Structures are given as C-alpha cells and as structure tokens.
C-alpha positions as CSV (number, residue, x, y, z in Angstrom):
1,M,136.9,106.5,-109.0
2,K,138.5,108.3,-111.9
3,D,137.8,112.0,-112.4
4,Y,137.0,111.5,-116.1
5,D,136.4,108.5,-118.5
6,V,138.8,110.2,-121.1
7,M,141.3,113.1,-120.6
8,V,142.4,114.7,-123.8
9,V,145.7,116.6,-123.6
10,G,145.5,119.1,-126.4
11,A,142.5,121.1,-127.8
12,G,143.6,121.3,-131.4
13,P,141.2,120.2,-134.1
14,V,141.9,116.5,-133.9
15,G,141.8,116.4,-130.2
16,S,138.6,118.4,-130.1
17,T,137.0,116.2,-132.7
18,F,137.9,113.1,-130.7
19,A,136.5,114.7,-127.6
20,R,133.3,115.4,-129.4
21,Y,132.9,111.8,-130.5
22,M,133.5,110.6,-126.9
23,A,131.0,113.1,-125.4
24,E,128.4,112.2,-127.9
25,R,128.7,108.6,-126.7
26,G,127.9,109.7,-123.2
27,F,131.4,109.5,-121.6
28,K,132.7,112.1,-119.2
29,V,135.5,113.9,-121.2
30,G,138.0,116.5,-120.1
31,I,140.3,118.5,-122.4
32,L,143.5,120.2,-121.1
33,E,144.9,123.0,-123.4
34,K,148.1,124.9,-122.5
35,K,147.2,127.8,-124.7
36,K,145.1,130.8,-123.6
37,E,143.3,130.9,-126.9
38,I,142.8,128.0,-129.2
39,G,144.5,128.1,-132.5
40,V,146.7,131.2,-131.8
41,P,149.1,131.6,-133.2
42,L,148.5,130.1,-136.6
43,Q,150.9,127.3,-137.3
44,C,149.8,125.8,-140.6
45,A,149.3,126.7,-144.2
46,G,145.5,126.2,-144.0
47,L,145.2,124.2,-147.3
48,V,143.2,121.0,-146.9
49,G,141.9,118.5,-149.5
50,K,138.1,118.5,-150.3
51,K,137.8,115.0,-148.5
52,I,137.6,117.0,-145.2
53,K,133.9,117.2,-145.7
54,D,133.7,113.4,-145.6
55,V,135.5,113.2,-142.2
56,N,134.4,116.3,-140.3
57,F,132.0,119.4,-140.3
58,L,133.1,122.3,-142.3
59,P,130.7,125.2,-142.4
60,E,131.2,127.4,-145.5
61,K,132.0,130.5,-143.3
62,F,135.5,129.1,-142.5
63,I,136.4,128.5,-146.1
64,L,138.4,131.5,-147.3
65,N,138.9,130.2,-150.8
66,Q,138.5,127.2,-153.0
67,V,141.3,125.8,-155.1
68,Y,140.9,124.0,-158.4
69,G,144.4,123.0,-159.2
70,A,148.1,123.8,-158.8
71,H,151.0,125.3,-160.8
72,L,154.2,123.3,-160.0
73,H,157.5,125.2,-160.7
74,S,161.0,123.8,-161.3
75,P,164.0,125.7,-160.1
76,S,164.7,127.2,-163.6
77,G,160.9,128.2,-164.1
78,T,159.5,125.2,-166.1
79,T,155.8,124.9,-165.0
80,V,153.5,121.9,-164.8
81,S,149.9,122.6,-164.2
82,V,147.2,120.3,-163.0
83,S,143.6,121.0,-162.4
84,K,140.2,119.6,-162.4
85,G,136.6,121.0,-163.0
86,E,135.7,121.3,-159.4
87,P,137.3,122.4,-156.1
88,E,140.1,120.0,-155.0
89,A,141.0,121.8,-151.8
90,Y,140.0,124.6,-149.4
91,V,141.8,127.4,-147.9
92,L,140.6,127.6,-144.3
93,D,140.5,130.3,-141.5
94,R,142.2,127.8,-139.2
95,V,142.1,129.8,-136.0
96,A,138.4,130.2,-136.3
97,Y,137.8,126.6,-137.5
98,D,139.8,125.2,-134.6
99,Q,137.9,127.2,-132.1
100,F,134.6,126.0,-133.8
101,L,135.6,122.4,-133.3
102,A,136.4,122.9,-129.6
103,K,133.1,124.7,-129.2
104,L,131.2,121.6,-130.6
105,A,133.0,119.3,-128.1
106,V,132.0,121.5,-125.2
107,Q,128.4,121.7,-126.6
108,E,128.3,118.0,-126.4
109,G,129.4,118.0,-122.8
110,A,133.2,117.8,-122.8
111,E,134.8,120.1,-120.2
112,L,137.5,122.4,-121.6
113,R,140.2,124.0,-119.5
114,L,142.4,126.6,-121.2
115,N,145.7,127.7,-120.0
116,H,146.3,124.4,-118.4
117,K,149.7,123.0,-119.1
118,V,150.3,119.3,-118.5
119,E,153.7,118.6,-117.1
120,H,153.6,114.7,-116.7
121,V,151.4,111.8,-117.4
122,N,151.4,108.3,-115.8
123,I,150.2,106.3,-118.7
124,E,149.9,103.1,-116.5
125,T,147.4,104.7,-114.2
126,G,145.9,107.4,-116.2
127,E,146.9,110.2,-113.9
128,V,147.6,113.7,-115.5
129,Y,149.7,116.1,-113.6
130,L,149.8,119.9,-113.8
131,K,151.7,122.4,-111.8
132,N,149.1,122.7,-109.1
133,A,146.5,119.9,-109.9
134,K,146.1,116.4,-110.9
135,F,143.4,114.6,-112.8
136,S,142.8,110.9,-113.4
137,A,141.1,109.1,-116.2
138,E,140.5,105.6,-117.6
139,V,142.2,106.6,-120.8
140,V,144.5,109.5,-121.6
141,V,144.6,110.8,-125.1
142,G,147.8,112.7,-126.4
143,A,146.6,115.4,-128.9
144,G,149.1,118.0,-128.1
145,G,151.1,118.1,-131.3
146,Y,154.5,117.1,-132.2
147,S,155.8,118.0,-128.5
148,S,153.1,115.7,-126.9
149,V,153.9,115.1,-123.3
150,V,151.9,111.9,-123.6
151,S,153.9,110.7,-126.5
152,K,157.1,111.4,-124.5
153,E,156.3,108.7,-122.0
154,F,156.6,105.9,-124.5
155,N,158.4,107.2,-127.7
156,P,161.6,108.8,-128.4
157,E,161.8,112.4,-129.3
158,P,160.1,112.8,-132.6
159,K,162.0,113.9,-135.9
160,T,160.6,117.2,-137.1
161,V,161.1,119.9,-139.8
162,K,160.6,123.6,-139.5
163,A,158.1,125.8,-141.4
164,A,158.0,129.5,-142.0
165,Q,155.1,131.5,-143.6
166,Y,154.2,135.0,-144.4
167,L,150.7,136.6,-144.9
168,V,151.2,139.0,-147.7
169,D,149.0,141.6,-149.4
170,M,149.8,142.8,-152.9
171,G,147.6,145.8,-152.7
172,E,145.9,144.9,-156.0
173,D,144.5,141.8,-157.8
174,T,147.7,139.6,-158.5
175,F,146.8,136.0,-157.8
176,N,144.6,133.6,-159.7
177,A,142.8,132.4,-156.5
178,D,141.8,129.1,-158.3
179,Y,145.3,127.8,-158.2
180,V,148.1,127.1,-155.6
181,N,151.6,127.7,-156.8
182,L,154.3,125.3,-155.5
183,Y,158.1,125.7,-156.1
184,V,160.7,122.9,-155.7
185,N,164.3,123.5,-155.0
186,S,167.0,121.1,-153.8
187,E,168.1,123.6,-151.2
188,I,165.0,123.0,-149.2
189,S,164.3,119.4,-150.3
190,P,162.4,117.3,-149.0
191,G,160.2,120.4,-148.5
192,F,158.9,123.0,-151.0
193,L,157.6,126.5,-151.1
194,W,154.0,127.4,-151.5
195,V,151.9,130.4,-152.5
196,I,148.4,129.7,-151.3
197,P,145.9,132.5,-152.3
198,L,143.2,133.7,-149.9
199,S,142.0,136.0,-152.5
200,E,143.2,137.8,-155.6
201,S,145.3,140.1,-153.6
202,T,146.3,138.2,-150.4
203,A,148.2,135.0,-150.0
204,R,150.1,132.7,-147.5
205,I,153.6,132.2,-148.8
206,G,155.7,129.7,-146.9
207,L,157.8,126.6,-146.9
208,F,159.1,123.8,-144.8
209,S,162.5,122.2,-144.8
210,N,165.2,120.7,-142.7
211,L,166.8,124.2,-142.5
212,D,166.7,126.3,-139.3
213,Y,164.4,129.3,-139.0
214,S,167.1,131.8,-139.9
215,K,167.7,130.0,-143.3
216,L,164.1,129.5,-143.9
217,N,163.5,133.2,-143.6
218,Q,166.4,133.9,-145.8
219,F,165.2,131.6,-148.5
220,L,161.7,133.1,-148.3
221,N,162.9,136.6,-148.5
222,G,165.2,135.7,-151.3
223,F,162.1,134.2,-153.1
224,L,160.0,137.3,-152.7
225,N,162.9,139.6,-153.9
226,N,163.8,137.4,-157.0
227,H,160.2,137.2,-158.3
228,E,159.2,140.5,-159.9
229,E,155.5,140.0,-158.9
230,F,156.2,139.6,-155.3
231,K,158.6,142.6,-154.9
232,K,155.8,144.9,-154.0
233,A,154.2,142.5,-151.4
234,T,153.5,143.9,-148.0
235,I,154.1,141.3,-145.2
236,L,151.2,141.5,-142.7
237,K,152.2,138.7,-140.5
238,K,154.9,136.2,-140.0
239,Y,154.5,132.7,-138.6
240,H,156.7,129.8,-137.7
241,G,155.9,126.2,-136.9
242,I,157.1,122.7,-136.5
243,I,155.9,119.7,-138.4
244,P,156.4,116.1,-137.2
245,V,157.9,113.6,-139.6
246,Y,155.9,110.6,-140.2
247,D,157.4,107.5,-138.4
248,P,155.8,104.1,-139.5
249,K,157.3,102.5,-136.4
250,K,156.0,105.0,-133.9
251,E,153.8,103.5,-131.2
252,I,150.5,105.3,-130.8
253,V,149.0,103.0,-128.0
254,K,150.5,102.0,-124.6
255,D,148.9,101.1,-121.4
256,R,146.0,103.5,-120.8
257,A,147.2,106.1,-123.4
258,I,146.8,106.7,-127.1
259,L,148.0,109.3,-129.5
260,I,146.2,111.1,-132.3
261,G,147.1,113.8,-134.9
262,D,150.4,115.3,-134.9
263,A,151.3,113.7,-131.5
264,A,151.1,110.4,-133.5
265,S,153.0,111.8,-136.5
266,Q,149.9,111.1,-138.6
267,V,151.0,113.4,-141.4
268,K,151.5,113.1,-145.1
269,P,155.3,112.6,-145.8
270,T,155.0,114.6,-149.0
271,T,153.4,117.8,-147.7
272,G,153.4,117.6,-143.9
273,G,149.6,118.1,-143.8
274,G,147.6,115.8,-141.5
275,L,144.2,117.2,-140.8
276,N,142.1,114.8,-142.9
277,I,144.1,111.7,-141.6
278,G,143.8,113.0,-138.1
279,F,140.1,113.4,-138.3
280,A,139.7,110.0,-139.7
281,C,141.8,108.6,-136.9
282,A,139.9,110.6,-134.3
283,K,136.8,108.6,-135.3
284,M,138.5,105.1,-135.3
285,A,140.2,106.0,-131.9
286,S,136.9,106.8,-130.4
287,K,135.4,103.4,-131.2
288,A,138.5,101.6,-129.7
289,V,138.5,103.8,-126.5
290,S,134.7,103.4,-126.1
291,R,135.0,99.6,-126.2
292,A,138.1,99.6,-123.9
293,I,136.2,101.8,-121.2
294,E,133.0,99.8,-121.5
295,T,134.6,96.4,-121.1
296,G,137.2,97.7,-118.6
297,N,139.9,96.2,-120.8
298,P,142.7,98.7,-121.8
299,Q,144.1,96.1,-124.1
300,L,141.3,96.9,-126.5
301,L,142.9,100.3,-127.2
302,R,145.3,98.4,-129.6
303,E,142.5,98.0,-132.0
304,Y,142.9,101.6,-132.8
305,Q,146.6,101.2,-133.7
306,T,145.9,98.1,-135.8
307,E,143.0,99.7,-137.9
308,Y,145.2,102.9,-138.3
309,R,148.1,101.1,-139.8
310,K,145.8,98.8,-141.9
311,R,144.1,101.9,-143.4
312,F,146.9,104.2,-144.0
313,K,150.1,102.1,-143.9
314,D,150.4,101.5,-147.8
315,E,149.4,105.2,-148.8
316,L,151.9,106.6,-146.3
317,K,154.6,104.1,-147.4
318,I,154.3,105.1,-151.0
319,Q,154.5,108.9,-150.0
320,L,157.7,108.1,-148.1
321,E,159.2,106.7,-151.2
322,V,158.2,109.9,-153.1
323,Q,159.8,111.9,-150.6
324,K,163.0,109.9,-150.6
325,S,163.1,110.2,-154.4
326,F,162.9,113.9,-154.3
327,E,165.7,114.2,-151.9
328,L,168.0,112.5,-154.3
329,L,167.4,115.2,-157.0
330,N,169.5,118.3,-157.3
331,N,168.2,121.4,-159.2
332,D,169.5,120.2,-162.6
333,D,167.6,116.8,-162.0
334,L,164.5,118.7,-161.0
335,D,164.6,120.8,-164.1
336,F,165.2,117.7,-166.3
337,L,162.2,116.0,-164.5
338,F,159.8,118.9,-165.2
339,T,160.9,119.2,-168.8
340,K,160.3,115.6,-169.4
341,L,156.9,115.7,-167.7
342,K,155.7,118.4,-169.9
343,K,157.1,116.7,-173.1
344,E,155.4,113.4,-172.2
345,G,152.2,115.1,-171.6
346,T,152.0,113.9,-167.9
347,E,150.1,117.0,-166.8
348,N,146.9,115.4,-168.1
349,V,147.7,112.2,-166.3
350,I,148.4,113.9,-163.1
351,S,145.1,115.8,-163.3
352,Q,143.3,112.6,-163.9
353,Y,144.8,110.4,-161.2
354,G,146.1,113.0,-158.7
355,D,144.5,113.4,-155.3
356,M,145.8,115.7,-152.6
357,D,145.1,113.1,-149.9
358,S,145.5,109.8,-151.6
359,Q,148.6,110.0,-153.8
360,S,149.1,106.3,-154.2
361,L,146.7,105.9,-157.2
362,L,148.7,108.4,-159.1
363,V,152.1,106.9,-158.2
364,K,151.0,103.4,-159.0
365,H,149.8,104.5,-162.4
366,L,153.0,106.3,-163.2
367,V,155.1,103.2,-162.2
368,K,152.9,100.6,-164.0
369,S,152.7,102.6,-167.1
370,G,156.5,103.2,-167.1
371,L,156.1,107.0,-167.1
372,I,158.0,107.5,-163.9
373,F,161.1,105.9,-165.4
374,S,160.9,107.7,-168.7
375,V,161.1,111.1,-166.9
376,L,163.9,110.3,-164.5
377,P,167.5,111.7,-165.0
378,K,169.6,108.8,-166.1
379,V,172.3,109.6,-163.5
380,I,170.0,108.6,-160.8
381,F,167.7,106.2,-162.6
382,R,169.2,103.1,-160.8
383,R,169.0,104.6,-157.3
384,I,165.4,105.8,-157.7
385,S,164.2,102.7,-159.7
386,N,165.3,100.5,-156.7
387,L,163.0,102.5,-154.3
388,W,160.1,101.9,-156.6
389,S,160.8,98.2,-157.5
390,S,158.1,96.9,-155.0
391,F,155.4,98.9,-156.9
C-alpha cells in the first residue's frame, strides 16, 4: 500500500492550491517543501491580473495595491499610457499569500512537511526519496519551480532567465499608485524593467533578462541613477530569482508524475508571470489525477496535458511571437514604434482590447486592422510580418 494517494513536491502557491483540491476530494495528500518558511525569500514582482479572483481565493488583506493601468516607456522616453476604469491588476504580499494558500491545504487535510528536500523521484513507481526518508504515492506532482526534481526525471534542463528586484522607499509621496511603469530597452530584451507601486512612497523596481545577475544589478542601478525622481530612493531589500522560459514542447505528464506551475514552464512568454495560469492548471490537473487514482489507471493523467494545451496553446503561441518580435528591435526601432503608436492613437485600442492575462485578443485586432504593420520600422517589416503571417 502507498503512503499517500498524492505526493506534491513543492509548497508554492500552485502546489498548495492543487493539494487543497485533492484533499477536498478526500484523497490522502502529502506536501514536501525544501524551505523552512514558505514564500521566503520573495522571488517575484507580486503583480497579478484581476482574473486571479476567478481562479483562486484572494482575501483583501493580501492586496497591497490595486493597479488601473500602465505607462510604457521607450528607451528615449516616449510614453504610451493605457488604462481602464477599474482595477486591472493587484500588487500582492506574496509571502503572506503563499503561506495562506498552504494553510488552506493543511486545513483540508493535506500533510505539510517543511525543510524536507527531495533528492530523487522514481516516476514509474511513485517513490520519493529524501536524505533520510522515502515516501510512496499513486501520483507524484512536481510543483517545485523551475528546478523541479520531478521534471528532471523526464525533461531536459529548462531554459531560464534571471530577474533582479529592489524594494525602494522614496521617503515621500512620489508614485501614482494607480499605474505600473514599464521600461523597454534592447539591452535587456526580451525582458523589461518595471516599477510597481506598493503605495505612493514605496515600490518594487526590477527587471528580467538573459543577462547574468551582475549585469542585471548594473542596469538596475544605472536606471535609478539616471532618473532624477529615483536618485533619492532608499533600497530596503534586494531580491533575485529565476524564471522558466515557456516551452510548448515540454512534457508535463509521464508515468505516475505530472508537473504544474513553474515546474511545467506554465508562464507567459511576454512577462514571465504564471500565477493565474498555474492556478487554472492546478484545478484541471486535480480532475485528471482524481480520475487516474479512482480508476487505478495512470494513463488518464494525460487528460491533464491534453486539456492544458487545448486551453492555453494558442494564447501562449501568440505571446511567443510577441516576444520574438521585440527581440528583433534595437533601441531606435523601439523609439520609432512608440512614436508611431502614439501618432496612430493606438493607446485607446490597447486600453480597449488589452488584457494582462489574455493578450491574444489585442494582438489579433492589431494584425487584422493592419495597425501592427503601420507602426513597424521598415527595416524589419519583412522579418516581423513573416512571424505574424499566420494571424
């Protein structure tokens, strides 16, 4: 007899949410987390689209700020602003929120073990090995982030990008807390730099890129020093993290194992965010895992991979094309693009069709209306138009 019906490796927000779903269904669920304290250190920007309330619980006490729009800045300072009349995103206290989700899973009956690092998993038998212990389960779930030990059993090493972030205090009201500011620059493409206000005086300022940490910090420090409004910023904390790169070919089911969240590279190619996708996948995965256990047929786990690709494949494919397009642009191209966007009145179009989580609607409108081609620099028109020919 197995020790558990389901063993979840990783007690992050997606793993804990999945564990709660399975415990609610009456299954015996174990969670193994290598950290001593869930969510520590912080490794994300904490900005999540409003659709989070459609895919998971979010008590108001974990919302530090509500964001209504964004100011997008070109390398030379041309700004494109988009906004709506209601909150489009929330800035979260991610450490407290992650701990809350784990607590919900435990309240439903899941058994959580902190400071338990998994060293090896046998995905054929469902055995999970630690330094001085072993557990067995009908199904093993990899929810341990980009470096998932479960994923390593049937996938090559994932591609990743690095991120660096500072928590800053301006000492006085400086930020318009209703807006996020995003800065693009070919030096950090396909990533970008963000200023996410927690209040009128504090913000998370960070970026992600293919650069190493030393160059990320150098770029970030240069940004603060070169912008007059940030020169007086006091850096309260510094964070570093690694973001998996979305891989449409990645296998997320094999034998008695599945992957969810960052372990499955379920992240948006354009922003690296994946919380809402992960929560949606946790729910669909729980249905497939339940059926597999109840029928004693691990083959039914593949229903999860099929449903995931059916639901997100097109959206994530379009975001990949957006990412590839931006990688082709140098700073002059980016400045040209932003200038044309303002001239063509595209701010209103982006405000109307833009969605933080589902960007395909906006992209399809820009392509079908021809706007995307009217704002492209001529020198790269052919290369980019080929990417978008299928839309």
